[in-house]
C-alpha angles and dihedrals in degrees: 000000000000122000128183110207113178137021117202112183116213116216123192115236126193102189121033093203092057092043092054092048092056105034098034107025099033104029096035097235122150125225106243096185143337127208131191124172086221134356094264101043125088124297123242115189147167123224125183146178132176096337098322111116123183132176118219118200135187089188115118107240104023093100141338120251106246095055119149131211130181118214127190110225133189109211097024094156088056093049089048092051090048089050093046091053093056094069091217106196097221104045138037104180118196125217109240126201124201136158093281101048140277132327137193118186119201129188120200124215088266102050100262113141128218112193108194117193140174118198118223090225122034 
């Protein structure tokens, strides 16, 4: 029997300071670990929050800027209110309602998209 147990998306980043401003400061994620083969080489790091784990990479070829992930969230309206209260200068996402539930679309500084959704029924 084959079992898949974890999915960790990799997003390409082009500027560490901008990535930290978005993922750590705006989204409230913590940096779990960072890795560089040498101090001047590209960064690869893991950020996480409440069960969401992402890898962010400066390495050419790891991923393309402009990738999209869709993440199921419980408490999306509360997260939206939290983000709205931060007054992030580059993004003001809306909370959309449709027949299936709620959705918030986020765009990081590198064109990567996080589509957060909460179904009405689970």
